[in-house]
All heavy atoms as a GROMACS GRO file, in nm:
protein
  650
    1MET      N    1  27.079  13.286  22.714
    1MET     CA    2  27.037  13.151  22.750
    1MET      C    3  27.009  13.144  22.893
    1MET      O    4  27.095  13.188  22.983
    1MET     CB    5  27.150  13.045  22.716
    1MET     CG    6  27.111  12.908  22.754
    1MET     SD    7  27.232  12.778  22.717
    1MET     CE    8  27.260  12.790  22.546
    2GLY      N    9  26.899  13.100  22.929
    2GLY     CA   10  26.842  13.092  23.066
    2GLY      C   11  26.907  12.982  23.145
    2GLY      O   12  26.968  12.887  23.087
    3GLU      N   13  26.883  12.980  23.273
    3GLU     CA   14  26.937  12.876  23.362
    3GLU      C   15  26.878  12.735  23.327
    3GLU      O   16  26.961  12.632  23.344
    3GLU     CB   17  26.897  12.914  23.504
    3GLU     CG   18  26.968  13.034  23.560
    3GLU     CD   19  27.124  13.024  23.555
    3GLU    OE1   20  27.186  12.919  23.596
    3GLU    OE2   21  27.184  13.113  23.516
    4ILE      N   22  26.758  12.729  23.284
    4ILE     CA   23  26.700  12.592  23.256
    4ILE      C   24  26.760  12.544  23.140
    4ILE      O   25  26.803  12.423  23.120
    4ILE     CB   26  26.545  12.603  23.232
    4ILE    CG1   27  26.477  12.656  23.362
    4ILE    CG2   28  26.494  12.473  23.183
    4ILE    CD1   29  26.467  12.553  23.471
    5GLU      N   30  26.782  12.622  23.034
    5GLU     CA   31  26.851  12.585  22.916
    5GLU      C   32  27.001  12.540  22.938
    5GLU      O   33  27.039  12.442  22.874
    5GLU     CB   34  26.844  12.692  22.801
    5GLU     CG   35  26.708  12.722  22.742
    5GLU     CD   36  26.622  12.808  22.837
    5GLU    OE1   37  26.682  12.881  22.923
    5GLU    OE2   38  26.502  12.796  22.817
    6LYS      N   39  27.069  12.605  23.012
    6LYS     CA   40  27.195  12.565  23.067
    6LYS      C   41  27.204  12.428  23.126
    6LYS      O   42  27.281  12.345  23.100
    6LYS     CB   43  27.264  12.668  23.155
    6LYS     CG   44  27.300  12.803  23.085
    6LYS     CD   45  27.357  12.896  23.186
    6LYS     CE   46  27.371  13.039  23.135
    6LYS     NZ   47  27.426  13.133  23.228
    7PHE      N   48  27.105  12.416  23.223
    7PHE     CA   49  27.101  12.294  23.294
    7PHE      C   50  27.072  12.175  23.200
    7PHE      O   51  27.131  12.068  23.213
    7PHE     CB   52  26.987  12.302  23.396
    7PHE     CG   53  26.973  12.172  23.476
    7PHE    CD1   54  27.053  12.147  23.588
    7PHE    CD2   55  26.860  12.081  23.449
    7PHE    CE1   56  27.040  12.033  23.659
    7PHE    CE2   57  26.847  11.975  23.532
    7PHE     CZ   58  26.941  11.944  23.628
    8ARG      N   59  26.994  12.190  23.100
    8ARG     CA   60  26.957  12.086  23.004
    8ARG      C   61  27.069  12.026  22.937
    8ARG      O   62  27.076  11.918  22.875
    8ARG     CB   63  26.843  12.117  22.920
    8ARG     CG   64  26.711  12.124  22.985
    8ARG     CD   65  26.593  12.171  22.896
    8ARG     NE   66  26.466  12.165  22.959
    8ARG     CZ   67  26.368  12.235  22.939
    8ARG    NH1   68  26.375  12.335  22.848
    8ARG    NH2   69  26.250  12.241  23.006
    9LYS      N   70  27.177  12.113  22.908
    9LYS     CA   71  27.291  12.076  22.828
    9LYS      C   72  27.390  11.988  22.914
    9LYS      O   73  27.487  11.932  22.857
    9LYS     CB   74  27.356  12.210  22.774
    9LYS     CG   75  27.276  12.265  22.671
    9LYS     CD   76  27.346  12.388  22.613
    9LYS     CE   77  27.254  12.449  22.508
    9LYS     NZ   78  27.307  12.476  22.387
   10PHE      N   79  27.386  11.984  23.045
   10PHE     CA   80  27.465  11.913  23.127
   10PHE      C   81  27.448  11.764  23.113
   10PHE      O   82  27.337  11.726  23.080
   10PHE     CB   83  27.456  11.950  23.264
   10PHE     CG   84  27.512  12.079  23.310
   10PHE    CD1   85  27.420  12.175  23.378
   10PHE    CD2   86  27.635  12.128  23.273
   10PHE    CE1   87  27.471  12.298  23.409
   10PHE    CE2   88  27.676  12.256  23.312
   10PHE     CZ   89  27.598  12.342  23.384
   11ASN      N   90  27.549  11.683  23.137
   11ASN     CA   91  27.523  11.540  23.130
   11ASN      C   92  27.450  11.497  23.262
   11ASN      O   93  27.441  11.574  23.350
   11ASN     CB   94  27.660  11.452  23.110
   11ASN     CG   95  27.753  11.470  23.229
   11ASN    OD1   96  27.715  11.468  23.346
   11ASN    ND2   97  27.873  11.477  23.193
   12PHE      N   98  27.412  11.364  23.259
   12PHE     CA   99  27.334  11.310  23.378
   12PHE      C  100  27.394  11.327  23.502
   12PHE      O  101  27.335  11.381  23.608
   12PHE     CB  102  27.296  11.165  23.335
   12PHE     CG  103  27.206  11.104  23.444
   12PHE    CD1  104  27.065  11.118  23.440
   12PHE    CD2  105  27.262  11.025  23.549
   12PHE    CE1  106  26.994  11.060  23.533
   12PHE    CE2  107  27.180  10.968  23.641
   12PHE     CZ  108  27.042  10.987  23.638
   13LYS      N  109  27.518  11.287  23.512
   13LYS     CA  110  27.602  11.296  23.639
   13LYS      C  111  27.602  11.439  23.694
   13LYS      O  112  27.580  11.460  23.818
   13LYS     CB  113  27.730  11.237  23.620
   13LYS     CG  114  27.823  11.234  23.750
   13LYS     CD  115  27.948  11.167  23.715
   13LYS     CE  116  28.037  11.173  23.846
   13LYS     NZ  117  28.173  11.127  23.828
   14ARG      N  118  27.637  11.537  23.611
   14ARG     CA  119  27.647  11.670  23.641
   14ARG      C  120  27.504  11.726  23.695
   14ARG      O  121  27.492  11.801  23.788
   14ARG     CB  122  27.695  11.763  23.535
   14ARG     CG  123  27.706  11.911  23.570
   14ARG     CD  124  27.824  11.924  23.676
   14ARG     NE  125  27.829  12.074  23.702
   14ARG     CZ  126  27.826  12.122  23.824
   14ARG    NH1  127  27.821  12.045  23.924
   14ARG    NH2  128  27.828  12.248  23.846
   15LYS      N  129  27.390  11.693  23.633
   15LYS     CA  130  27.267  11.723  23.668
   15LYS      C  131  27.232  11.678  23.810
   15LYS      O  132  27.185  11.748  23.895
   15LYS     CB  133  27.162  11.680  23.574
   15LYS     CG  134  27.159  11.753  23.446
   15LYS     CD  135  27.061  11.688  23.351
   15LYS     CE  136  27.058  11.745  23.206
   15LYS     NZ  137  26.957  11.688  23.123
   16ILE      N  138  27.268  11.556  23.835
   16ILE     CA  139  27.248  11.494  23.982
   16ILE      C  140  27.324  11.571  24.077
   16ILE      O  141  27.276  11.604  24.191
   16ILE     CB  142  27.278  11.347  23.974
   16ILE    CG1  143  27.199  11.262  23.876
   16ILE    CG2  144  27.291  11.284  24.108
   16ILE    CD1  145  27.059  11.262  23.906
   17GLU      N  146  27.455  11.602  24.049
   17GLU     CA  147  27.534  11.680  24.143
   17GLU      C  148  27.470  11.812  24.174
   17GLU      O  149  27.468  11.850  24.290
   17GLU     CB  150  27.670  11.704  24.082
   17GLU     CG  151  27.756  11.580  24.072
   17GLU     CD  152  27.886  11.594  23.997
   17GLU    OE1  153  27.904  11.715  23.939
   17GLU    OE2  154  27.966  11.508  23.988
   18ILE      N  155  27.422  11.891  24.072
   18ILE     CA  156  27.358  12.020  24.083
   18ILE      C  157  27.230  12.002  24.170
   18ILE      O  158  27.206  12.082  24.264
   18ILE     CB  159  27.339  12.077  23.948
   18ILE    CG1  160  27.454  12.123  23.890
   18ILE    CG2  161  27.237  12.205  23.977
   18ILE    CD1  162  27.440  12.159  23.736
   19LEU      N  163  27.147  11.907  24.146
   19LEU     CA  164  27.023  11.890  24.218
   19LEU      C  165  27.043  11.855  24.354
   19LEU      O  166  26.973  11.904  24.453
   19LEU     CB  167  26.932  11.774  24.139
   19LEU     CG  168  26.873  11.831  24.004
   19LEU    CD1  169  26.819  11.716  23.935
   19LEU    CD2  170  26.783  11.950  24.023
   20LYS      N  171  27.144  11.765  24.392
   20LYS     CA  172  27.174  11.729  24.520
   20LYS      C  173  27.223  11.846  24.600
   20LYS      O  174  27.191  11.861  24.718
   20LYS     CB  175  27.275  11.611  24.535
   20LYS     CG  176  27.218  11.480  24.495
   20LYS     CD  177  27.323  11.374  24.519
   20LYS     CE  178  27.268  11.234  24.479
   20LYS     NZ  179  27.370  11.124  24.492
   21LYS      N  180  27.306  11.927  24.544
   21LYS     CA  181  27.356  12.046  24.609
   21LYS      C  182  27.244  12.146  24.645
   21LYS      O  183  27.229  12.192  24.753
   21LYS     CB  184  27.458  12.116  24.520
   21LYS     CG  185  27.516  12.237  24.574
   21LYS     CD  186  27.625  12.300  24.482
   21LYS     CE  187  27.674  12.434  24.544
   21LYS     NZ  188  27.690  12.539  24.456
   22LEU      N  189  27.158  12.175  24.545
   22LEU     CA  190  27.040  12.263  24.569
   22LEU      C  191  26.953  12.195  24.686
   22LEU      O  192  26.910  12.286  24.765
   22LEU     CB  193  26.956  12.283  24.436
   22LEU     CG  194  27.028  12.370  24.341
   22LEU    CD1  195  26.953  12.353  24.206
   22LEU    CD2  196  27.040  12.519  24.388
   23LYS      N  197  26.930  12.071  24.672
   23LYS     CA  198  26.830  12.008  24.777
   23LYS      C  199  26.901  12.024  24.925
   23LYS      O  200  26.830  12.071  25.002
   23LYS     CB  201  26.827  11.858  24.738
   23LYS     CG  202  26.740  11.785  24.832
   23LYS     CD  203  26.742  11.638  24.793
   23LYS     CE  204  26.672  11.548  24.894
   23LYS     NZ  205  26.674  11.418  24.855
   24LYS      N  206  27.029  12.006  24.928
   24LYS     CA  207  27.094  12.029  25.060
   24LYS      C  208  27.095  12.173  25.098
   24LYS      O  209  27.057  12.210  25.214
   24LYS     CB  210  27.237  11.982  25.053
   24LYS     CG  211  27.304  11.983  25.191
   24LYS     CD  212  27.445  11.914  25.180
   24LYS     CE  213  27.502  11.924  25.321
   24LYS     NZ  214  27.640  11.856  25.323
   25GLU      N  215  27.124  12.268  25.013
   25GLU     CA  216  27.131  12.413  25.044
   25GLU      C  217  26.993  12.460  25.083
   25GLU      O  218  26.994  12.549  25.179
   25GLU     CB  219  27.174  12.492  24.914
   25GLU     CG  220  27.323  12.478  24.883
   25GLU     CD  221  27.360  12.548  24.754
   25GLU    OE1  222  27.259  12.610  24.691
   25GLU    OE2  223  27.480  12.541  24.722
   26ARG      N  224  26.895  12.413  25.036
   26ARG     CA  225  26.752  12.471  25.051
   26ARG      C  226  26.682  12.377  25.151
   26ARG      O  227  26.561  12.406  25.172
   26ARG     CB  228  26.686  12.487  24.927
   26ARG     CG  229  26.753  12.584  24.845
   26ARG     CD  230  26.689  12.609  24.707
   26ARG     NE  231  26.773  12.699  24.628
   26ARG     CZ  232  26.732  12.749  24.522
   26ARG    NH1  233  26.611  12.722  24.460
   26ARG    NH2  234  26.813  12.827  24.458
   27ASP      N  235  26.758  12.274  25.204
   27ASP     CA  236  26.679  12.178  25.295
   27ASP      C  237  26.549  12.136  25.238
   27ASP      O  238  26.451  12.144  25.302
   27ASP     CB  239  26.664  12.248  25.434
   27ASP     CG  240  26.639  12.152  25.543
   27ASP    OD1  241  26.669  12.021  25.518
   27ASP    OD2  242  26.588  12.183  25.647
   28ALA      N  243  26.547  12.100  25.119
   28ALA     CA  244  26.429  12.068  25.044
   28ALA      C  245  26.396  11.921  25.045
   28ALA      O  246  26.464  11.833  25.061
   28ALA     CB  247  26.446  12.108  24.895
   29VAL      N  248  26.260  11.903  25.046
   29VAL     CA  249  26.203  11.772  25.012
   29VAL      C  250  26.157  11.771  24.877
   29VAL      O  251  26.072  11.856  24.832
   29VAL     CB  252  26.083  11.750  25.119
   29VAL    CG1  253  26.026  11.612  25.078
   29VAL    CG2  254  26.131  11.751  25.262
   30ILE      N  255  26.195  11.667  24.797
   30ILE     CA  256  26.161  11.669  24.652
   30ILE      C  257  26.060  11.555  24.635
   30ILE      O  258  26.079  11.440  24.663
   30ILE     CB  259  26.283  11.643  24.569
   30ILE    CG1  260  26.385  11.761  24.574
   30ILE    CG2  261  26.243  11.631  24.413
   30ILE    CD1  262  26.511  11.757  24.500
   31LEU      N  263  25.947  11.595  24.579
   31LEU     CA  264  25.838  11.509  24.548
   31LEU      C  265  25.837  11.500  24.388
   31LEU      O  266  25.814  11.603  24.327
   31LEU     CB  267  25.706  11.552  24.590
   31LEU     CG  268  25.706  11.606  24.750
   31LEU    CD1  269  25.568  11.660  24.782
   31LEU    CD2  270  25.726  11.478  24.833
   32ALA      N  271  25.844  11.385  24.337
   32ALA     CA  272  25.850  11.364  24.197
   32ALA      C  273  25.740  11.270  24.140
   32ALA      O  274  25.722  11.166  24.202
   32ALA     CB  275  25.980  11.309  24.144
   33HIS      N  276  25.674  11.314  24.048
   33HIS     CA  277  25.561  11.231  23.977
   33HIS      C  278  25.641  11.124  23.902
   33HIS      O  279  25.752  11.130  23.864
   33HIS     CB  280  25.485  11.318  23.883
   33HIS     CG  281  25.343  11.260  23.857
   33HIS    ND1  282  25.326  11.165  23.760
   33HIS    CD2  283  25.220  11.263  23.918
   33HIS    CE1  284  25.208  11.125  23.761
   33HIS    NE2  285  25.140  11.190  23.858
   34TYR      N  286  25.561  11.016  23.875
   34TYR     CA  287  25.626  10.896  23.798
   34TYR      C  288  25.682  10.944  23.660
   34TYR      O  289  25.790  10.875  23.628
   34TYR     CB  290  25.513  10.796  23.767
   34TYR     CG  291  25.478  10.706  23.888
   34TYR    CD1  292  25.344  10.698  23.926
   34TYR    CD2  293  25.573  10.646  23.961
   34TYR    CE1  294  25.304  10.624  24.027
   34TYR    CE2  295  25.538  10.565  24.061
   34TYR     CZ  296  25.402  10.550  24.099
   34TYR     OH  297  25.366  10.467  24.205
   35TYR      N  298  25.625  11.035  23.602
   35TYR     CA  299  25.687  11.064  23.471
   35TYR      C  300  25.768  11.194  23.459
   35TYR      O  301  25.756  11.261  23.357
   35TYR     CB  302  25.563  11.065  23.354
   35TYR     CG  303  25.442  11.121  23.396
   35TYR    CD1  304  25.418  11.260  23.383
   35TYR    CD2  305  25.340  11.043  23.446
   35TYR    CE1  306  25.294  11.311  23.416
   35TYR    CE2  307  25.220  11.094  23.479
   35TYR     CZ  308  25.199  11.234  23.462
   35TYR     OH  309  25.075  11.286  23.499
   36VAL      N  310  25.838  11.233  23.567
   36VAL     CA  311  25.934  11.348  23.553
   36VAL      C  312  26.061  11.298  23.500
   36VAL      O  313  26.087  11.168  23.486
   36VAL     CB  314  25.949  11.418  23.679
   36VAL    CG1  315  25.822  11.490  23.738
   36VAL    CG2  316  26.011  11.331  23.780
   37ASP      N  317  26.144  11.381  23.460
   37ASP     CA  318  26.279  11.350  23.415
   37ASP      C  319  26.352  11.258  23.512
   37ASP      O  320  26.346  11.274  23.634
   37ASP     CB  321  26.361  11.465  23.383
   37ASP     CG  322  26.307  11.553  23.265
   37ASP    OD1  323  26.246  11.489  23.179
   37ASP    OD2  324  26.339  11.668  23.272
   38GLU      N  325  26.431  11.169  23.457
   38GLU     CA  326  26.499  11.072  23.551
   38GLU      C  327  26.607  11.146  23.645
   38GLU      O  328  26.623  11.089  23.753
   38GLU     CB  329  26.581  10.962  23.470
   38GLU     CG  330  26.676  11.015  23.369
   38GLU     CD  331  26.741  10.908  23.284
   38GLU    OE1  332  26.765  10.789  23.337
   38GLU    OE2  333  26.778  10.930  23.178
   39GLU      N  334  26.653  11.260  23.611
   39GLU     CA  335  26.744  11.325  23.703
   39GLU      C  336  26.670  11.365  23.826
   39GLU      O  337  26.722  11.366  23.936
   39GLU     CB  338  26.794  11.452  23.627
   39GLU     CG  339  26.887  11.422  23.515
   39GLU     CD  340  26.810  11.411  23.389
   39GLU    OE1  341  26.691  11.412  23.380
   39GLU    OE2  342  26.875  11.406  23.278
   40ILE      N  343  26.545  11.411  23.812
   40ILE     CA  344  26.460  11.453  23.926
   40ILE      C  345  26.434  11.332  24.010
   40ILE      O  346  26.450  11.327  24.127
   40ILE     CB  347  26.330  11.518  23.885
   40ILE    CG1  348  26.355  11.642  23.799
   40ILE    CG2  349  26.249  11.547  24.009
   40ILE    CD1  350  26.435  11.752  23.861
   41GLN      N  351  26.390  11.222  23.946
   41GLN     CA  352  26.356  11.099  24.023
   41GLN      C  353  26.483  11.050  24.096
   41GLN      O  354  26.472  10.992  24.211
   41GLN     CB  355  26.312  10.991  23.933
   41GLN     CG  356  26.165  11.011  23.874
   41GLN     CD  357  26.120  10.897  23.802
   41GLN    OE1  358  26.152  10.791  23.820
   41GLN    NE2  359  26.017  10.924  23.721
   42ALA      N  360  26.609  11.062  24.041
   42ALA     CA  361  26.725  11.011  24.106
   42ALA      C  362  26.753  11.081  24.239
   42ALA      O  363  26.809  11.018  24.324
   42ALA     CB  364  26.846  11.024  24.010
   43VAL      N  365  26.701  11.206  24.260
   43VAL     CA  366  26.733  11.278  24.381
   43VAL      C  367  26.610  11.294  24.468
   43VAL      O  368  26.616  11.353  24.574
   43VAL     CB  369  26.799  11.406  24.364
   43VAL    CG1  370  26.935  11.387  24.296
   43VAL    CG2  371  26.707  11.500  24.279
   44ALA      N  372  26.496  11.250  24.414
   44ALA     CA  373  26.368  11.269  24.491
   44ALA      C  374  26.363  11.188  24.620
   44ALA      O  375  26.412  11.082  24.624
   44ALA     CB  376  26.262  11.225  24.400
   45ASP      N  377  26.293  11.242  24.713
   45ASP     CA  378  26.261  11.176  24.840
   45ASP      C  379  26.153  11.072  24.825
   45ASP      O  380  26.145  10.974  24.891
   45ASP     CB  381  26.235  11.278  24.950
   45ASP     CG  382  26.357  11.366  24.974
   45ASP    OD1  383  26.456  11.311  25.042
   45ASP    OD2  384  26.339  11.482  24.947
   46TYR      N  385  26.047  11.116  24.739
   46TYR     CA  386  25.936  11.034  24.719
   46TYR      C  387  25.902  11.043  24.568
   46TYR      O  388  25.911  11.148  24.508
   46TYR     CB  389  25.816  11.091  24.794
   46TYR     CG  390  25.845  11.086  24.943
   46TYR    CD1  391  25.874  11.209  25.012
   46TYR    CD2  392  25.836  10.973  25.020
   46TYR    CE1  393  25.899  11.210  25.151
   46TYR    CE2  394  25.856  10.963  25.159
   46TYR     CZ  395  25.886  11.089  25.218
   46TYR     OH  396  25.914  11.085  25.355
   47ILE      N  397  25.860  10.933  24.516
   47ILE     CA  398  25.815  10.914  24.376
   47ILE      C  399  25.687  10.846  24.378
   47ILE      O  400  25.673  10.753  24.442
   47ILE     CB  401  25.916  10.842  24.294
   47ILE    CG1  402  26.053  10.909  24.304
   47ILE    CG2  403  25.868  10.826  24.144
   47ILE    CD1  404  26.171  10.820  24.226
   48GLY      N  405  25.593  10.906  24.302
   48GLY     CA  406  25.457  10.842  24.293
   48GLY      C  407  25.360  10.922  24.223
   48GLY      O  408  25.388  11.017  24.144
   49ASP      N  409  25.238  10.882  24.234
   49ASP     CA  410  25.131  10.938  24.165
   49ASP      C  411  25.088  11.063  24.251
   49ASP      O  412  25.130  11.100  24.359
   49ASP     CB  413  25.003  10.856  24.134
   49ASP     CG  414  24.942  10.800  24.258
   49ASP    OD1  415  24.967  10.857  24.372
   49ASP    OD2  416  24.856  10.706  24.245
   50PHE      N  417  24.986  11.148  24.195
   50PHE     CA  418  24.942  11.264  24.255
   50PHE      C  419  24.901  11.249  24.406
   50PHE      O  420  24.938  11.321  24.486
   50PHE     CB  421  24.833  11.331  24.172
   50PHE     CG  422  24.776  11.456  24.245
   50PHE    CD1  423  24.848  11.568  24.240
   50PHE    CD2  424  24.654  11.448  24.301
   50PHE    CE1  425  24.790  11.691  24.289
   50PHE    CE2  426  24.593  11.565  24.362
   50PHE     CZ  427  24.670  11.686  24.355
   51PHE      N  428  24.811  11.147  24.422
   51PHE     CA  429  24.758  11.127  24.559
   51PHE      C  430  24.864  11.089  24.657
   51PHE      O  431  24.868  11.142  24.780
   51PHE     CB  432  24.644  11.026  24.560
   51PHE     CG  433  24.528  11.079  24.472
   51PHE    CD1  434  24.505  11.017  24.345
   51PHE    CD2  435  24.443  11.174  24.522
   51PHE    CE1  436  24.400  11.068  24.273
   51PHE    CE2  437  24.340  11.222  24.443
   51PHE     CZ  438  24.316  11.167  24.322
   52PHE      N  439  24.958  11.008  24.621
   52PHE     CA  440  25.067  10.976  24.715
   52PHE      C  441  25.149  11.092  24.751
   52PHE      O  442  25.189  11.114  24.870
   52PHE     CB  443  25.156  10.866  24.642
   52PHE     CG  444  25.266  10.826  24.714
   52PHE    CD1  445  25.273  10.747  24.837
   52PHE    CD2  446  25.404  10.869  24.679
   52PHE    CE1  447  25.388  10.710  24.905
   52PHE    CE2  448  25.522  10.844  24.747
   52PHE     CZ  449  25.504  10.755  24.864
   53LEU      N  450  25.192  11.167  24.643
   53LEU     CA  451  25.268  11.286  24.668
   53LEU      C  452  25.196  11.394  24.762
   53LEU      O  453  25.264  11.458  24.843
   53LEU     CB  454  25.315  11.348  24.534
   53LEU     CG  455  25.400  11.256  24.446
   53LEU    CD1  456  25.429  11.313  24.318
   53LEU    CD2  457  25.530  11.222  24.521
   54VAL      N  458  25.073  11.407  24.746
   54VAL     CA  459  24.996  11.510  24.825
   54VAL      C  460  25.004  11.463  24.978
   54VAL      O  461  25.035  11.539  25.060
   54VAL     CB  462  24.857  11.516  24.768
   54VAL    CG1  463  24.768  11.589  24.885
   54VAL    CG2  464  24.843  11.590  24.655
   55SER      N  465  24.984  11.326  24.990
   55SER     CA  466  25.001  11.276  25.128
   55SER      C  467  25.134  11.299  25.185
   55SER      O  468  25.155  11.340  25.310
   55SER     CB  469  24.951  11.134  25.143
   55SER     OG  470  25.052  11.037  25.116
   56LYS      N  471  25.237  11.271  25.102
   56LYS     CA  472  25.372  11.276  25.161
   56LYS      C  473  25.409  11.430  25.181
   56LYS      O  474  25.472  11.472  25.279
   56LYS     CB  475  25.475  11.224  25.058
   56LYS     CG  476  25.475  11.071  25.050
   56LYS     CD  477  25.499  11.018  25.194
   56LYS     CE  478  25.503  10.868  25.193
   56LYS     NZ  479  25.522  10.820  25.319
   57GLY      N  480  25.362  11.521  25.085
   57GLY     CA  481  25.393  11.662  25.111
   57GLY      C  482  25.316  11.714  25.233
   57GLY      O  483  25.381  11.796  25.298
   58TYR      N  484  25.201  11.662  25.263
   58TYR     CA  485  25.128  11.708  25.385
   58TYR      C  486  25.209  11.670  25.509
   58TYR      O  487  25.223  11.749  25.597
   58TYR     CB  488  24.993  11.648  25.392
   58TYR     CG  489  24.920  11.683  25.510
   58TYR    CD1  490  24.860  11.806  25.526
   58TYR    CD2  491  24.898  11.591  25.604
   58TYR    CE1  492  24.788  11.840  25.646
   58TYR    CE2  493  24.831  11.618  25.726
   58TYR     CZ  494  24.776  11.738  25.736
   58TYR     OH  495  24.712  11.774  25.854
   59ARG      N  496  25.262  11.545  25.501
   59ARG     CA  497  25.329  11.498  25.621
   59ARG      C  498  25.467  11.567  25.645
   59ARG      O  499  25.522  11.576  25.752
   59ARG     CB  500  25.351  11.340  25.604
   59ARG     CG  501  25.227  11.273  25.619
   59ARG     CD  502  25.248  11.123  25.616
   59ARG     NE  503  25.117  11.053  25.621
   59ARG     CZ  504  25.081  10.948  25.544
   59ARG    NH1  505  25.169  10.884  25.478
   59ARG    NH2  506  24.963  10.896  25.556
   60THR      N  507  25.533  11.612  25.529
   60THR     CA  508  25.670  11.666  25.543
   60THR      C  509  25.659  11.804  25.596
   60THR      O  510  25.751  11.863  25.641
   60THR     CB  511  25.738  11.666  25.406
   60THR    OG1  512  25.663  11.744  25.312
   60THR    CG2  513  25.777  11.536  25.359
   61GLN      N  514  25.533  11.868  25.601
   61GLN     CA  515  25.520  12.001  25.654
   61GLN      C  516  25.548  11.998  25.805
   61GLN      O  517  25.588  12.104  25.852
   61GLN     CB  518  25.376  12.049  25.647
   61GLN     CG  519  25.343  12.076  25.491
   61GLN     CD  520  25.198  12.134  25.484
   61GLN    OE1  521  25.134  12.148  25.569
   61GLN    NE2  522  25.168  12.160  25.348
   62GLY      N  523  25.558  11.887  25.868
   62GLY     CA  524  25.587  11.885  26.009
   62GLY      C  525  25.738  11.879  26.039
   62GLY      O  526  25.771  11.874  26.149
   63ARG      N  527  25.816  11.850  25.936
   63ARG     CA  528  25.958  11.831  25.948
   63ARG      C  529  26.017  11.959  26.001
   63ARG      O  530  25.974  12.072  25.954
   63ARG     CB  531  26.022  11.785  25.823
   63ARG     CG  532  25.979  11.641  25.795
   63ARG     CD  533  26.019  11.600  25.661
   63ARG     NE  534  26.177  11.585  25.652
   63ARG     CZ  535  26.239  11.533  25.546
   63ARG    NH1  536  26.165  11.498  25.447
   63ARG    NH2  537  26.372  11.537  25.545
   64ASN      N  538  26.114  11.954  26.079
   64ASN     CA  539  26.189  12.081  26.124
   64ASN      C  540  26.300  12.100  26.033
   64ASN      O  541  26.416  12.063  26.055
   64ASN     CB  542  26.235  12.046  26.263
   64ASN     CG  543  26.302  12.168  26.334
   64ASN    OD1  544  26.281  12.285  26.277
   64ASN    ND2  545  26.373  12.158  26.436
   65HIS      N  546  26.282  12.194  25.929
   65HIS     CA  547  26.376  12.228  25.840
   65HIS      C  548  26.452  12.361  25.897
   65HIS      O  549  26.381  12.462  25.930
   65HIS     CB  550  26.322  12.267  25.709
   65HIS     CG  551  26.269  12.145  25.641
   65HIS    ND1  552  26.352  12.056  25.590
   65HIS    CD2  553  26.141  12.106  25.610
   65HIS    CE1  554  26.278  11.957  25.534
   65HIS    NE2  555  26.152  11.980  25.557
   66SER      N  556  26.587  12.357  25.883
   66SER     CA  557  26.651  12.486  25.940
   66SER      C  558  26.629  12.597  25.855
   66SER      O  559  26.637  12.716  25.899
   66SER     CB  560  26.808  12.454  25.946
   66SER     OG  561  26.853  12.409  25.812
   67HIS      N  562  26.593  12.586  25.724
   67HIS     CA  563  26.568  12.702  25.627
   67HIS      C  564  26.437  12.716  25.607
   67HIS      O  565  26.395  12.778  25.507
   67HIS     CB  566  26.652  12.680  25.503
   67HIS     CG  567  26.812  12.679  25.541
   67HIS    ND1  568  26.886  12.777  25.583
   67HIS    CD2  569  26.889  12.568  25.522
   67HIS    CE1  570  27.006  12.738  25.599
   67HIS    NE2  571  27.007  12.616  25.562
   68GLY      N  572  26.347  12.651  25.675
   68GLY     CA  573  26.197  12.650  25.644
   68GLY      C  574  26.164  12.530  25.552
   68GLY      O  575  26.245  12.451  25.527
   69ARG      N  576  26.044  12.518  25.520
   69ARG     CA  577  25.999  12.414  25.431
   69ARG      C  578  26.006  12.434  25.290
   69ARG      O  579  25.958  12.545  25.244
   69ARG     CB  580  25.848  12.371  25.483
   69ARG     CG  581  25.834  12.312  25.616
   69ARG     CD  582  25.703  12.279  25.649
   69ARG     NE  583  25.617  12.390  25.645
   69ARG     CZ  584  25.575  12.460  25.756
   69ARG    NH1  585  25.630  12.430  25.874
   69ARG    NH2  586  25.489  12.554  25.747
   70SER      N  587  26.057  12.345  25.215
   70SER     CA  588  26.065  12.360  25.062
   70SER      C  589  26.020  12.225  25.015
   70SER      O  590  26.071  12.130  25.034
   70SER     CB  591  26.204  12.387  25.026
   70SER     OG  592  26.260  12.503  25.076
   71LEU      N  593  25.924  12.243  24.917
   71LEU     CA  594  25.874  12.128  24.854
   71LEU      C  595  25.876  12.148  24.704
   71LEU      O  596  25.831  12.261  24.655
   71LEU     CB  597  25.726  12.090  24.894
   71LEU     CG  598  25.704  12.060  25.037
   71LEU    CD1  599  25.549  12.040  25.061
   71LEU    CD2  600  25.776  11.937  25.078
   72LEU      N  601  25.936  12.060  24.634
   72LEU     CA  602  25.948  12.068  24.491
   72LEU      C  603  25.863  11.957  24.429
   72LEU      O  604  25.888  11.838  24.457
   72LEU     CB  605  26.084  12.057  24.439
   72LEU     CG  606  26.188  12.165  24.500
   72LEU    CD1  607  26.321  12.137  24.452
   72LEU    CD2  608  26.148  12.298  24.462
   73TYR      N  609  25.778  11.988  24.333
   73TYR     CA  610  25.697  11.886  24.269
   73TYR      C  611  25.726  11.900  24.120
   73TYR      O  612  25.696  12.005  24.066
   73TYR     CB  613  25.546  11.911  24.298
   73TYR     CG  614  25.467  11.809  24.230
   73TYR    CD1  615  25.443  11.684  24.274
   73TYR    CD2  616  25.392  11.854  24.120
   73TYR    CE1  617  25.363  11.598  24.207
   73TYR    CE2  618  25.302  11.765  24.052
   73TYR     CZ  619  25.293  11.638  24.103
   73TYR     OH  620  25.210  11.555  24.035
   74GLY      N  621  25.782  11.796  24.060
   74GLY     CA  622  25.806  11.803  23.918
   74GLY      C  623  25.714  11.719  23.842
   74GLY      O  624  25.677  11.619  23.881
   75ARG      N  625  25.657  11.779  23.731
   75ARG     CA  626  25.575  11.709  23.646
   75ARG      C  627  25.600  11.751  23.502
   75ARG      O  628  25.602  11.866  23.466
   75ARG     CB  629  25.426  11.733  23.682
   75ARG     CG  630  25.346  11.645  23.591
   75ARG     CD  631  25.198  11.650  23.651
   75ARG     NE  632  25.116  11.567  23.562
   75ARG     CZ  633  24.992  11.595  23.528
   75ARG    NH1  634  24.936  11.704  23.582
   75ARG    NH2  635  24.924  11.515  23.457
   76LYS      N  636  25.613  11.656  23.419
   76LYS     CA  637  25.641  11.685  23.268
   76LYS      C  638  25.507  11.697  23.205
   76LYS      O  639  25.420  11.608  23.223
   76LYS     CB  640  25.712  11.566  23.215
   76LYS     CG  641  25.804  11.605  23.090
   76LYS     CD  642  25.855  11.474  23.028
   76LYS     CE  643  26.000  11.453  23.053
   76LYS     NZ  644  26.051  11.337  22.970
   77CYS      N  645  25.485  11.798  23.131
   77CYS     CA  646  25.357  11.822  23.061
   77CYS      C  647  25.361  11.789  22.916
   77CYS      O  648  25.461  11.791  22.853
   77CYS     CB  649  25.304  11.954  23.074
   77CYS     SG  650  25.263  12.005  23.247
   0.00000   0.00000   0.00000
């Protein structure tokens, strides 16, 4: 069983804890589309449509991240 499959079996609260931990560890900015899973939206820095997220992603490139820039964009297909 892969990491994604393991993650999907956790309850909502545990998923949020894991995502917040990863976000902090990787000094990440999370950009989430309107229709991604609610766990992603719960920890996202920005939620919106494609054009909004592109503009936010561009602006976050100037942020001073201690571990470099990390952008995550989630979209359910």
